[in-house]
C-alpha positions as CSV (number, residue, x, y, z in Angstrom):
1,M,20.3,-2.0,6.3
2,P,23.2,-3.0,8.5
3,F,23.6,-6.7,9.0
4,T,25.3,-8.0,12.1
5,D,25.6,-11.4,13.5
6,G,22.1,-12.6,14.6
7,T,20.2,-9.9,12.7
8,K,16.8,-10.9,11.6
9,I,14.7,-9.2,8.9
10,E,11.1,-9.5,7.9
11,V,10.1,-9.0,4.3
12,R,6.5,-7.9,3.7
13,R,4.6,-7.6,0.5
14,V,3.2,-4.1,-0.3
15,T,-0.5,-4.3,-0.8
16,Q,-1.9,-2.6,-3.9
17,I,-5.2,-0.6,-3.8
18,D,-6.7,-3.0,-6.3
19,E,-6.4,-5.9,-3.8
20,F,-9.0,-4.3,-1.4
21,P,-12.8,-4.5,-1.8
22,Q,-13.6,-1.7,-4.3
23,D,-17.0,-1.0,-2.6
24,N,-15.2,0.1,0.6
25,E,-15.9,3.8,1.5
26,W,-12.2,4.5,2.1
27,I,-11.1,2.9,-1.1
28,R,-13.6,5.0,-3.0
29,K,-12.3,8.2,-1.3
30,E,-8.7,7.2,-2.0
31,R,-9.5,6.6,-5.7
32,A,-11.3,9.9,-6.0
33,W,-8.3,11.7,-4.4
34,R,-5.8,9.9,-6.7
35,E,-7.9,10.9,-9.7
36,S,-8.2,14.5,-8.6
37,T,-4.4,14.7,-8.2
38,G,-3.6,12.8,-11.4
39,Q,-2.1,9.8,-9.6
40,L,-4.3,7.1,-11.1
C-alpha cells in the first residue's frame, strides 16, 4: 500500500463464520458447502 503525505487507512477485523448466529439459514448453507468441499 503506497503511503503519501496525508494518506489515511482503515483497518477492519475479518469476521469469522463462528461469530454469526449458527441457526441462520445462510450460515447453515455455508457450513454445508464448506463440509462438502473439505474446507471445514
